[in-house]
N, C-alpha and C positions, 0 to 999 in steps of 0.2 A: 517218253515221259509224256504224261497229259499235258496239253497247251491249254491256259487261260489266258485271256488278253489282259495286259496290265490295267490295273485300278479296278477290275470287276468283282464283285462279291466273293471271298472264298469258299469253297465248298468241299474242297478234295477229301478232308478227314473231320469226322466228327469232333466237337471241340472235349468229348471225353473219351476220344479215341487214343491210339497209340502215342506217348509221352505226354500226356495230358499232366498227370501228375498234381502237384499243389496249384493253388490258382497262382497266374503269374499276370503280370502289369499289363498285358494286351486283354485279359478278359473283363468282359462287358462293353468293349469297342469294336464298332464295326471293322472286319478283318478283310481286307483286300490283297489282291493277289498280285504279285509282281514277280517277273523274271522266269514265268512258266512259258517258256520259249520252245517253239517247233522249227525244224528246218525247213517245214513247207509254208512258213508264214515269216512276213517281214518283221522286222522289229527296229526300236529307235538305236539310232548308233551315233556316235560322238565320242570327245574325249572326256573320261570321268576326271571330277575334281581331285585335285593331290589327295590322296590317303584313303580315297573309298574303296579301292581293290583290296588293300591291306587289311581295313577295318572289317570288311567284309569274310576275310580269308580267317580273322581271328574270332569273329561272331560264330562261323562254324564248329569252332573249337568249344566256345563259352555259351553259346545262346541258341543251342541245338532245341528244337520241337518237334513234335512230330515224326519220332525215329519209326521206320519201318522195316519191314524183315529183308525184305529186296533191296533193288538198287538200280539207278536209273543212270544211263552213260550218256555223255555229251552227245548231242545227236549230229554234229559236224565232225568231230573228232572219231567217233565210231565208224561214220561213212569214209573217211580218209584212210583209217587204219585198216578197215575191212574186216576187224574183228575185235573183240571185246578183251584183249591183253591188258596186263597191268599197267601201261602207258596210257591207256584210254581213261581220262577223267570220268570218275560216278559219285553218284550221291545216294543217300539213304534216308537223309532227315531234311527238315526246313529251318529257317531262322525266322526270328520275329523282330519287327522295329516298331516302336511306338512314335506315331507323329502327334499333330493336332488334332484330338479327337477321333484319330482311326489308329488302328494298327497294320502293319503290312504282314504278309506271310509270303516266302521267299524259297526256292528250293536252296539247298545247299551249294549247289552247282553255279549260284549266281556269279559269286567270286571269279571264277574261271570263264564264264561268259563274258564280265566285264573286261577281264585280263586277255583273254585270247582272242574273243570274237568281236570285241567293239561293242558290246550293248551298253546302253547308257538307260539305265533305270529313271523312272518318274522322278520329276524335282522333289516333291513331297518325301520320298522314299531316301533319297539321298540325303536331304535334309536331316531326316530322322535317324538314319545310321550315324553320319557325322556329328551331330549332337550328341547321341548316345556315347559317342566314343570320349567326349569332352565330360559328360556327367559320370 
């Protein structure tokens, strides 16, 4: 998967690319990267707030965007398993979360990264995700 540092401007897919469809709540807002991790780069670790991983998993089913034809494998699990079997987590879309004046784009593998690899996303993204759960 392509690596992008957290909170850098999103440039992976054009706004009218795969999965664009009708205008969404994030259209017109600055779109920032979150969770585009690489096994070759360090990332923020920590204990996620209660409900974050569960909400992210649900968002991968209900808030998908940027669906692509291929898929990305978890870089840590694919190395550990030494193959891309069915037990290796994979993703082929993104999720979006709307924060205060910004939107965030994350690969759908972000829930797995939080649960299995200790990734702690930036605070603004976490708040946007958890606030969306209540709204």
